[in-house]
N, C-alpha and C positions, 0 to 999 in steps of 0.2 A: 503369420497369416496361415490359416488352415484351408483345407479343401472345402469349398462350398458345393453342396450337392442339392439338386432339385430333381425330383422324379414326378413327371406329369403324365396323367392319363387323359383320355378324352372327357372323363367325368370330373376330375378334380386333381389338385396337387396332393400327392400321397406323402411326399417327404420334402422338406426344405430346411436345411441346416448344415452345420459344419461336421465333417467326418474325418477320420484318419485315412481311410482308403475305401475304394469301391471296386468290386470285381464284377465284370459283366460278361454275358455269353455272346461274344462277337461272332461274326459270320465265319471266321477262320479259327475259332477257338476262344476260350476264356482269356481275358486279360485284365490286369489290375492297374488302377490309376491311383497315384499318390499325389501329395502336394508337389507342385512344380513340375508336373508331368508335361511333356511336349503337347502342343496343340494337336487335336485329332478329331475326326468325324468318322463314325463307323455305324454300320447297320448291326442290329442285334438279332439273334436267333432265339427260338424258344429255349427257355432255361430259367435260371434263378439269378437275380442280382443279389450280391452279397455286400452288405453295408457294415463297415467296421467303425463304430463310434468311439469317442474318447471318454464316455461317461455312461454309467448305468442309469442315470436320471434323465436320459434324453427324451424329450417330449414333443419335439417339433415335427410330428408326423401325423397323418390322418389314416387311421386304420378302421374306418367305419365298416368296411366290407370284410374285415378280417384277413386281408391278403398278406399283410406283413407278418412274418413268422419270426419269433425270437429263437435264437440258437439254444438248444437244451444244455450245451456245454459251456457257453460264454454269453453272459448277459449283455455284452457290448456289441454283439453281432446280430444283425437282422437279415432275413431273406425275403425277397419279393419275387414270386414266380411271374414270368412274362411270356407272352406269345411271340414277341419280336419288338422292334422299335428302332430308334436312332439315338446315338449318344454323341454329344459334342463336348469337348474339353478344351478350355482356353483360359489362360490367366487365372489358374486355380479355381475356376468355376466349371462344374460338370453339370450339364443339363441332359436328362434322359427323357425322351418322349416314348413312353411304353404303351404297348398294346395289352 
């Protein structure tokens, strides 16, 4: 079972799929969540969410506004700038409510 990630903004769901890991800008600093991470709820600060996928053919995301940026050095890594939000991780499902 992989880590299921959903990133939701007030407008729409930006990302919904399985990933290897996600790094978020927490209030006390960046932290990474992997498969089987302990349950956590945290606020997010302004920064970038870093999404590590397991394939270069990953298409389960909405980039209508061009917010998701592909890493120039690794096609399996995406970045999403956020102004803040909340992250909840439980039972290999990570939900990010992003501003």
